[in-house]
N, C-alpha and C positions, 0 to 999 in steps of 0.2 A: 503493500500500499504505500509507504513512504516513498518508494523508488518511482512510482507512478506519479506522486504528487510532484517530486522533483523533476520528473520528465515534462509533466505538464507546465511547470514553471520555466523551465528552459525553453519550452515550445513558445510559450507567450512572450518572452523576452526576445527570442528569435524574431517572432511574427511582428513585434513592435519595432525592432530594429530595421527589418526588411522594409516594412510599411513606411517608416521615417526616411529610409535611404532611398526609396523609389520616389516618394514626392520631395518636394522641396524642404530643406530645413525650415521648422517654423520654431523661432526662437525671439523671445524679447527680453531685453535686460530692463528690470524694473527695479531700481534702487539696489539693494543687495541681492536681488534675486534675478537669477536666470531661468526664465520660465519657458521650458519646452511644451509645445502643445501640438495636438492634431485632432481632427475629427473625421471619422471614417464609418463606413457601413459596416454594421455587425456580422454580414456574412463572410467578410474577409477572414473572420476566426472559425478554426475547425469546430465541429460541434463538442468535441471534448475540451478543448479551451474554454469555450462559451460556459459549459457547465461548471467546470472549476472555479470560474470567476463569477458566476451568477449572472452571466450576460445573456439578454433574450436575443437569439438569432433571428433576424426577421428581414425581408427586403425593405421595411419601412422602419427600421431602428438603427439608430447610429450610436457610436460610443465616443465620448470625449475623453482624451487622455491628457493628462497635465502632469508634469514633473517639475519641481522647483529645485534648482541649485543655489548654494549660497556663494556668491561670487566675491564675498569679503574674506573667504577662507582659504587656505593653500588647497589646491586640489579640487575646489568648487564641489564641495560634498553635498549629498541630497539634504533637503532641508523638510522637517516636517511644519506644515502649516494649516490652516483651516482655509477652507475654500466654499464658497457659496456662489451661485450664478443664476442667469436666466438666459434663455435663448428667445429670440424674437424673429418672426417671419416678416415677409414684405407686406402682410395684411395688418400688421401691427399686434399680432395674437404672440401672447407671452406662453413660455414653457418654462417651468421651474426645473433646475437641475439638482439632482441629489448625488453628490460625490461620495464614493467610497475609497478609503485609504487602502492600498496594496503595498506590503513591503516584500521584497525580494533581496534578501541579503542586505547591501548597503543602498540599493535603490527604493525609492518611494514614488509611487504612481497614485493619481487621484482619477478615478473613473466616473463617468456619469453617463447616462443612456438617454437619449432623446428620439421622440418619434419624428418622421419627416414624411413628405410627399414626394413623388418624382419631380425632379427639377427644382425643388424647393431650396431657397438659400436660407439659412438660418444666420442670424447676428448674434454673436455670443458676448455677453456683459458678464464677466467673472471678477469677483473680489477676493484677493488672497491676504490673508492676515498671518503674520509670524509671530505676532505677540509684541513685535517692537515697531512694525511698519505695516500700512496696509497699502496694497498696490492694485490698479484695476488693469485687467486684460482684456481687450476687446479684439475680436477678430470675427470673419464671416467665412462659411462653407456653404458651397452649393452641394446637395446631394441628389444622387441618381438611384433609382430603383434598377436593380440589376436581375 
């Protein structure tokens, strides 16, 4: 059982690495935080990975992945933060984002799911708080149904 969990964690890490490498690097420096982010369709994940992380695989479900690194420390280690946010479509409809923290060794990811329609652009407004400073991350992503 422990071996299969480790394999799933490795597979998720590789999936996230590959997806980040395929698309343009999404990173913003916000104060002492280097914030890496991406929004992708949930069907990019295998059923096993989705199940392990409680991700609902659907043609209409996206996953937001955020990791925060501390750029004020040597080696820019992962930083534990509090994240809240909303997504807004072009019609002005809001969708709350419920982030879950995932720790893998020294890495920390914050994952949230969001529903979308084909060719829908979502505008994300995310607040990141590390207890010392609050930063706002804004980005947009157009989603497609596969």
